[in-house]
C-alpha positions in Angstrom: 95.9 62.8 82.9 94.3 64.3 85.9 91.5 66.9 85.2 92.4 70.4 86.5 90.3 72.0 89.2 89.6 75.5 88.4 88.8 78.1 91.0 86.9 81.1 89.6 88.7 83.4 92.0 92.2 82.1 91.5 92.6 83.3 87.9 90.0 86.0 87.6 90.8 88.6 85.1 89.3 91.4 83.1 90.3 92.5 79.7 90.7 96.3 79.2 91.3 98.3 76.2 94.5 100.3 76.0 94.4 103.1 78.5 96.3 106.3 78.8 97.8 107.3 82.2 94.8 109.5 83.1 92.2 106.8 82.3 94.3 104.1 84.1 94.5 106.4 87.2 90.7 106.9 87.1 90.1 103.2 86.8 92.4 102.4 89.7 90.5 105.0 91.8 87.2 103.4 90.9 88.6 99.9 91.9 89.9 101.3 95.2 86.5 102.9 96.0 84.6 99.7 95.1 86.9 97.6 97.2 86.5 100.0 100.2 82.7 99.9 99.8 82.7 96.1 99.7 84.8 95.9 102.9 82.5 98.5 104.6 79.5 96.4 103.7 80.8 92.9 104.4 84.2 93.3 106.1 83.4 91.5 109.4 82.0 88.4 107.7 84.8 88.4 105.0 87.4 88.5 107.8 85.8 85.5 109.4 85.8 83.6 106.1 89.5 84.5 105.5 90.3 82.9 108.9 88.2 79.8 108.1 89.9 79.4 104.7 93.4 79.8 106.2 92.6 77.3 109.0 91.3 74.8 106.4 94.6 75.1 104.4 96.6 74.6 107.6 94.6 71.6 108.8 96.7 68.4 108.4 95.4 65.8 106.0 94.2 62.6 107.6 96.6 59.7 107.3 95.4 56.4 105.8 95.4 53.6 108.3 95.4 50.2 106.6 93.0 47.6 107.9 94.4 44.4 109.2 
């Protein structure tokens, strides 16, 4: 059986206690503000990295050429 590669970002999750609608709305607002702050601070470089990662996924895999 092949070992699974795990990406820390692919399945990131947080566990929250049960929230009422008001608390859920407040939490969503906090996440939106935090996301906006991260993009303001690092947006240009993050955009570059997004492009690099997309290009790496699109790059064709080299074909094996047998010797002989």
